[in-house]
Backbone as numpy.savetxt, mean C-alpha at the origin, in Angstrom:
# Nx Ny Nz CAx CAy CAz Cx Cy Cz
10.07 -7.49 0.16 9.31 -6.38 0.23 10.25 -5.19 0.29
9.80 -4.12 -0.29 10.58 -2.94 -0.38 9.85 -1.73 0.24
8.89 -1.01 -0.35 8.18 0.00 0.28 6.85 -0.52 0.82
6.42 0.16 1.86 5.16 -0.25 2.52 4.40 0.97 2.81
3.10 0.89 2.63 2.10 1.98 2.90 1.50 1.63 4.28
1.58 2.69 5.18 1.17 2.39 6.64 -0.07 3.25 6.99
-0.35 3.38 8.26 -1.58 3.81 8.88 -1.99 5.30 8.18
-1.15 6.31 7.99 -1.66 7.50 7.48 -2.45 7.44 6.16
-2.40 6.39 5.42 -3.08 6.19 4.15 -4.51 5.70 4.51
-4.78 4.99 5.54 -6.04 4.38 5.78 -7.19 5.36 5.86
-8.08 5.18 4.99 -9.22 6.05 4.79 -9.03 7.36 4.12
-7.82 7.46 3.52 -7.37 8.66 2.83 -7.27 8.42 1.40
-6.38 7.38 1.09 -6.07 6.96 -0.33 -6.02 8.09 -1.25
-5.03 9.05 -1.10 -4.86 10.14 -2.04 -4.56 9.75 -3.36
-3.69 8.79 -3.68 -3.31 8.18 -4.95 -2.22 9.04 -5.75
-1.70 10.02 -5.14 -0.63 10.71 -5.77 0.54 9.67 -6.06
0.68 8.83 -5.16 1.68 7.60 -5.37 1.39 6.85 -6.54
0.23 6.59 -6.81 -0.24 5.78 -7.91 0.10 6.39 -9.19
-0.09 7.67 -9.28 0.23 8.48 -10.45 1.79 8.43 -10.75
2.50 8.38 -9.67 4.01 8.59 -9.79 4.69 7.20 -10.00
4.07 6.14 -9.62 4.63 4.66 -9.85 4.87 4.35 -11.25
6.15 4.14 -11.66 6.41 3.71 -13.08 6.13 2.34 -13.45
5.92 1.51 -12.51 5.63 0.01 -12.84 4.12 -0.40 -12.39
3.26 0.60 -11.95 1.92 0.45 -11.66 1.70 -0.76 -10.66
2.40 -0.64 -9.50 2.45 -1.68 -8.56 1.71 -1.32 -7.22
0.91 -0.15 -7.25 0.17 0.29 -6.13 -1.25 -0.04 -6.29
-1.81 -1.04 -5.53 -3.09 -1.42 -5.59 -4.02 -0.78 -4.53
-5.31 -0.77 -4.85 -6.34 -0.14 -3.93 -7.16 -1.11 -3.38
-7.23 -1.15 -1.99 -8.12 -1.94 -1.20 -9.30 -1.04 -0.80
-10.08 -1.52 0.02 -11.23 -0.68 0.35 -10.95 0.48 1.14
-9.93 0.41 2.12 -9.65 1.50 3.01 -8.23 1.97 2.81
-7.32 1.25 2.08 -6.01 1.67 2.03 -5.36 1.28 0.64
-4.27 1.61 0.40 -3.47 1.28 -0.80 -2.30 0.42 -0.32
-1.86 -0.49 -1.33 -0.91 -1.49 -0.93 0.08 -1.46 -2.09
1.48 -1.55 -1.74 2.55 -1.81 -2.71 2.77 -3.30 -2.82
2.73 -3.86 -4.16 3.00 -5.13 -4.38 4.54 -5.42 -4.30
5.02 -6.12 -3.40 6.45 -6.28 -3.26 7.07 -7.13 -4.41
6.30 -7.98 -5.02 6.83 -8.71 -6.24 6.98 -7.88 -7.50
6.21 -6.73 -7.49 6.14 -5.99 -8.75 7.05 -4.59 -8.59
7.15 -4.14 -7.26 7.94 -2.89 -7.00 9.41 -3.04 -7.42
9.83 -2.03 -8.01 11.19 -2.02 -8.54 12.14 -1.19 -7.56
11.55 -0.83 -6.48 12.40 -0.16 -5.44 12.96 1.24 -5.95
12.15 1.90 -6.64 12.72 3.21 -7.16 12.44 4.26 -6.20
11.53 4.21 -5.30 11.15 5.28 -4.22 10.41 6.43 -4.82
10.02 6.40 -6.05 9.29 7.60 -6.58 8.00 7.83 -5.87
7.38 6.90 -5.29 6.04 6.99 -4.49 6.20 7.77 -3.20
7.31 7.59 -2.53 7.53 8.07 -1.11 7.44 9.59 -1.01
8.17 10.27 -1.76 8.14 11.81 -1.57 6.85 12.58 -2.02
6.01 11.81 -2.82 4.82 12.49 -3.37 3.66 12.16 -2.42
3.65 11.34 -1.48 2.64 10.98 -0.62 2.36 12.14 0.40
1.12 12.70 0.26 0.82 13.89 1.03 0.60 13.75 2.55
0.33 12.43 2.94 0.12 12.16 4.36 1.40 11.33 4.97
2.47 11.32 4.17 3.73 10.64 4.62 3.39 9.17 5.07
2.79 8.38 4.40 2.36 7.06 4.72 3.35 5.98 4.14
4.24 6.32 3.25 5.03 5.36 2.57 6.50 5.33 3.14
6.90 4.14 3.48 8.20 3.94 4.11 9.01 2.79 3.43
10.21 2.89 3.46 11.06 1.78 3.05 10.73 0.81 4.19
10.79 -0.48 3.98 10.45 -1.45 5.01 11.22 -1.36 6.26
12.54 -1.03 6.00 13.42 -0.98 7.10 13.25 0.36 8.01
12.60 1.24 7.39 12.27 2.56 8.13 10.96 2.80 8.76
10.18 1.65 8.62 8.70 1.70 9.21 8.84 2.10 10.69
8.06 2.98 11.22 8.02 3.11 12.59 7.51 1.90 13.31
8.09 1.67 14.55 7.82 0.33 15.17 6.32 0.06 15.30
5.61 1.01 15.53 4.18 0.78 15.72 3.37 0.35 14.42
4.07 0.59 13.30 3.38 0.23 12.02 4.09 -0.93 11.39
5.00 -1.66 11.91 5.79 -2.62 11.22 4.75 -3.75 10.85
3.61 -3.86 11.53 2.62 -4.85 11.12 2.15 -4.62 9.74
2.27 -3.45 9.11 1.70 -3.18 7.84 2.54 -3.97 6.73
3.65 -4.42 7.09 4.43 -5.34 6.15 3.63 -6.66 5.97
3.11 -7.07 7.17 2.34 -8.35 7.20 1.00 -8.19 6.46
0.42 -6.96 6.69 -0.90 -6.71 6.09 -0.70 -6.69 4.58
0.27 -6.12 4.04 0.54 -6.14 2.60 0.78 -7.51 2.10
1.53 -8.31 2.86 1.76 -9.69 2.52 0.45 -10.41 2.37
-0.33 -10.23 3.42 -1.70 -10.96 3.40 -2.52 -10.54 2.21
-2.51 -9.19 1.95 -3.35 -8.76 0.83 -2.94 -9.37 -0.47
-1.64 -9.38 -0.81 -1.24 -10.04 -1.99 -1.20 -11.54 -1.96
-1.21 -12.11 -0.82 -1.33 -13.60 -0.79 -2.75 -14.05 -1.18
-3.77 -13.00 -0.97 -5.17 -13.28 -1.35 -5.44 -12.96 -2.77
-4.95 -11.80 -3.17 -5.28 -11.40 -4.52 -4.30 -11.78 -5.60
-3.06 -12.08 -5.26 -2.07 -12.47 -6.29 -1.35 -11.41 -6.83
-0.60 -11.73 -7.83 0.11 -10.73 -8.64 -0.67 -10.48 -9.95
-1.12 -9.29 -10.17 -2.01 -9.04 -11.40 -1.18 -8.55 -12.57
0.16 -8.10 -12.12 0.99 -7.50 -13.25 0.66 -6.10 -13.60
0.01 -5.39 -12.66 -0.42 -3.98 -12.92 -1.79 -3.68 -12.26
-1.85 -2.59 -11.47 -3.04 -2.28 -10.62 -4.04 -1.69 -11.67
-3.67 -0.98 -12.62 -4.71 -0.31 -13.57 -5.75 -1.28 -14.22
-5.13 -2.53 -14.46 -5.95 -3.51 -15.16 -6.99 -4.18 -14.28
-6.75 -4.08 -12.95 -7.68 -4.83 -12.04 -8.64 -3.79 -11.32
-8.29 -2.56 -11.28 -9.10 -1.60 -10.48 -9.05 -1.83 -8.98
-9.91 -1.28 -8.22 -9.93 -1.35 -6.76 -10.58 -2.70 -6.33
-9.97 -3.22 -5.28 -10.53 -4.42 -4.68 -11.42 -3.97 -3.59
-12.36 -4.67 -3.31 -13.38 -4.26 -2.23 -13.20 -4.73 -0.90
-11.78 -5.01 -0.60 -11.54 -5.56 0.75 -10.14 -5.27 1.16
-9.91 -5.30 2.48 -8.41 -5.07 2.93 -8.15 -6.35 3.92
-6.89 -6.47 4.23 -6.59 -7.42 5.10 -7.30 -7.29 6.51
-7.56 -8.29 7.23 -8.27 -8.15 8.49 -7.63 -7.16 9.41
-6.40 -7.02 9.45 -5.70 -6.03 10.41 -6.20 -4.63 10.10
-6.30 -4.33 8.76 -6.66 -2.91 8.32 -8.24 -2.75 8.43
-8.91 -3.74 8.06 -10.34 -3.59 8.27 -10.90 -3.47 9.63
-10.12 -3.96 10.59 -10.43 -3.80 12.01 -10.19 -2.45 12.61
-9.38 -1.74 11.99 -9.02 -0.22 12.53 -10.24 0.48 12.61
-10.28 1.51 13.63 -11.42 2.41 13.66 -11.24 3.43 12.55
-12.39 4.02 12.08 -12.39 5.06 11.07 -11.26 6.08 11.26
-10.57 6.53 10.23 -9.48 7.40 10.62 -9.79 8.82 10.15
-10.96 9.15 9.59 -11.41 10.48 9.28 -12.11 11.14 10.34
């Protein structure tokens, strides 16, 4: 895994990162966005454009958000590798850990 989208994205989903990603590896769940670690080329283009500072290199995740690595792994274990987010559109669900969070707005 390379980059991870954490708590600040939940219920926000600004998508500036989606527009910046050169390999279309940022997928949309019901409440959050997820970076596919199998498709990400580790370019880091998404990180500086995130208006809520939700994107971290996996080694730089704040300790309280390290579980988001597992949430992304769970998300892609369920949906698989589509080879590009634009082709599949938004998924109507999130991993259990994210679904269980209180509303962030």
